[in-house]
C-alpha positions in Angstrom: -17.7 -49.7 -8.9 -17.1 -45.6 -10.1 -13.3 -45.9 -9.7 -13.7 -42.5 -7.6 -15.2 -44.6 -5.4 -13.2 -47.7 -5.0 -10.7 -44.3 -3.9 -12.0 -43.3 -1.4 -13.3 -46.8 0.0 -9.5 -47.8 -0.7 -8.3 -45.5 1.9 -11.1 -46.1 4.2 -10.3 -50.3 4.2 -6.8 -49.5 4.8 -7.5 -47.4 8.0 -10.2 -50.6 9.1 -13.3 -47.9 8.6 -14.7 -49.8 5.6 -17.7 -52.3 6.1 -17.4 -55.5 5.9 -20.0 -55.8 2.5 -17.8 -53.0 1.2 -15.3 -54.9 1.1 -15.9 -57.8 -0.9 -17.7 -54.9 -3.6 -14.0 -53.3 -3.4 -12.4 -56.3 -4.1 -14.8 -57.8 -6.3 -13.4 -54.3 -8.6 -9.5 -54.0 -7.9 -10.1 -57.6 -9.5 -11.6 -56.2 -12.4 -10.1 -53.3 -13.4 -6.4 -52.4 -13.3 -5.8 -49.3 -12.6 -7.5 -50.1 -9.3 -5.3 -51.9 -8.1 -2.4 -50.4 -9.2 -3.1 -48.0 -7.2 -4.2 -50.2 -4.2 -1.1 -51.8 -4.2 0.5 -48.7 -3.6 -1.9 -46.9 -1.1 -0.3 -50.6 0.1 3.2 -50.4 0.4 3.0 -46.2 1.4 0.8 -48.2 4.4 3.6 -50.6 6.0 6.3 -48.1 5.4 4.5 -45.6 7.6 3.4 -47.6 9.9 7.7 -49.6 9.7 8.9 -46.1 10.7 6.9 -45.9 12.9 7.5 -49.4 15.0 11.0 -48.3 14.5 11.3 -45.1 15.4 13.6 -44.6 18.7 12.0 -43.6 21.8 13.0 -40.1 23.5 13.1 -39.8 27.0 13.3 -37.4 29.0 16.8 -36.3 28.9 17.0 -36.6 25.3 14.5 -33.7 25.8 16.2 -31.2 27.2 19.7 -31.9 25.9 17.6 -31.2 22.0 16.0 -28.2 23.8 19.4 -27.1 25.0 20.7 -27.2 21.3 17.5 -25.4 19.7 18.1 -22.8 22.5 21.8 -22.5 21.9 21.0 -22.1 18.2 18.6 -19.4 18.3 20.0 -15.9 17.5 20.4 -13.6 20.1 17.5 -11.3 20.9 18.7 -7.6 19.4 18.2 -4.6 22.1 15.8 -1.9 21.0 17.6 1.1 20.0 17.0 4.2 21.1 15.4 5.1 17.7 12.6 2.5 19.0 12.4 2.9 22.7 12.2 6.3 21.5 8.8 5.9 18.6 7.0 3.2 21.1 7.9 6.5 23.9 6.0 8.8 21.8 3.4 7.5 20.2 1.5 10.5 18.8 4.3 12.2 17.8 4.8 9.5 15.3 1.6 9.6 13.9 1.3 12.6 13.2 5.0 12.3 11.5 4.2 9.6 9.5 0.8 11.6 8.4 2.6 14.0 7.0 5.3 11.9 5.8 1.9 10.4 3.3 0.2 13.9 2.9 4.0 15.5 1.1 4.6 11.8 -0.6 0.3 12.1 -2.0 1.2 15.9 -2.8 5.0 15.5 -4.6 2.2 13.0 -6.6 -0.7 15.7 -7.0 2.4 18.4 -8.3 4.1 15.6 -10.9 1.0 14.9 -12.9 -0.7 18.2 -12.4 0.1 20.0 -15.3 -3.7 21.8 -16.9 -3.8 25.3 -17.0 -5.5 26.3 -13.6 -7.3 30.1 -12.7 -8.7 31.1 -9.8 -10.1 34.0 -7.7 -12.5 35.7 -6.5 -13.5 38.5 -9.7 -12.0 37.0 -13.3 -14.5 38.9 -15.4 -11.9 40.8 -16.5 -9.2 38.1 -16.2 -8.0 37.0 -20.2 -6.8 34.2 -20.9 -5.4 33.2 -24.1 -3.8 29.5 -24.3 -1.1 29.4 -21.4 -1.1 33.0 -20.7 -3.0 34.9 -18.4 -3.2 38.8 -18.4 -4.9 40.9 -15.9 -4.3 44.3 -18.7 -4.0 47.6 -17.9 -6.3 48.9 -16.2 -8.7 46.4 -14.6 -8.9 46.2 -11.6 -9.1 43.0 -9.9 -10.5 42.6 -6.3 -9.3 39.9 -4.5 -6.5 37.0 -5.1 -5.3 35.8 -8.1 -3.7 32.2 -8.5 -2.2 30.9 -11.7 -0.8 27.7 -12.1 0.9 26.2 -15.0 0.7 29.9 -17.1 2.0 32.1 -17.6 0.5 35.3 -15.6 0.8 39.4 -16.9 0.0 41.6 -15.0 -0.8 45.7 -16.5 -3.2 46.1 -14.9 -4.8 46.7 -10.6 -5.7 43.2 -7.9 -6.0 44.7 -4.8 -4.6 40.6 -3.3 -1.8 38.0 -3.6 -1.1 36.7 -6.9 0.2 32.9 -6.6 1.7 31.3 -9.2 2.0 28.2 -9.8 4.4 26.3 -11.7 4.4 29.4 -14.3 6.1 32.8 -14.7 5.0 35.6 -13.9 6.0 39.7 -15.4 4.3 42.4 -13.9 4.4 46.3 -15.2 5.9 49.4 -14.2 2.5 50.5 -14.5 0.8 48.1 -12.7 -0.6 48.1 -8.7 -0.9 44.7 -6.2 -1.8 45.3 -3.0 -0.6 42.3 -1.7 2.2 39.3 -1.8 3.5 38.4 -5.0 4.1 34.5 -4.4 6.0 32.0 -6.8 6.0 28.5 -5.6 8.1 26.3 -8.0 9.2 23.4 -6.1 7.3 20.7 -4.9 8.0 21.4 -1.5 6.8 25.0 -1.5 3.9 23.3 -3.3 2.7 21.0 -0.2 3.1 23.7 2.1 1.2 26.2 0.1 -2.4 23.3 0.3 -1.5 23.2 4.1 -2.1 26.9 4.4 -4.8 26.3 2.6 -6.5 23.4 4.6 -5.7 25.1 7.6 -6.9 28.6 6.2 -10.7 27.1 5.3 -10.7 24.8 8.2 -11.0 28.5 10.8 -13.7 29.5 8.3 
């Protein structure tokens, strides 16, 4: 007999579920295998101890049960009253969801702000824009139609721009002879960049 099979049969035998024919085979194996015999004796002692504990356990009557329940309930911490802030959140789920969404979006944009260090130039008319290293220049005499956005670089406007010039995390220089018809926006804070991205996203959805 295999020892693994014998171990399974030991449990069945102690639970009085092992067929009579298998009992004789198990006993024969225990006589020939010292390890299985020691394991069986240990199982027998454990089984006897468990039965002894069950037999000597005091049966709890109804009065004892009530007393035990009372002791358990008295030991439990008192139920805390929900704060006014918690009640407000429960009463305004839509505002809460919007606030959580804004917080998550701000965290994401902040992470993007910290990781975005490459030069980026955007605009509808970049044919006359000169890019050298991290410097973006609108040369004197050049005429740019539309907005110009430069991220992580130096922006020099010597010519004309018919639109807004936005400089994100960089420096800006405008010559006295240059002309910008729109606004000049310098964004060097994560919060400003966040609102800039939100406005751009809302504008794109509007079209």
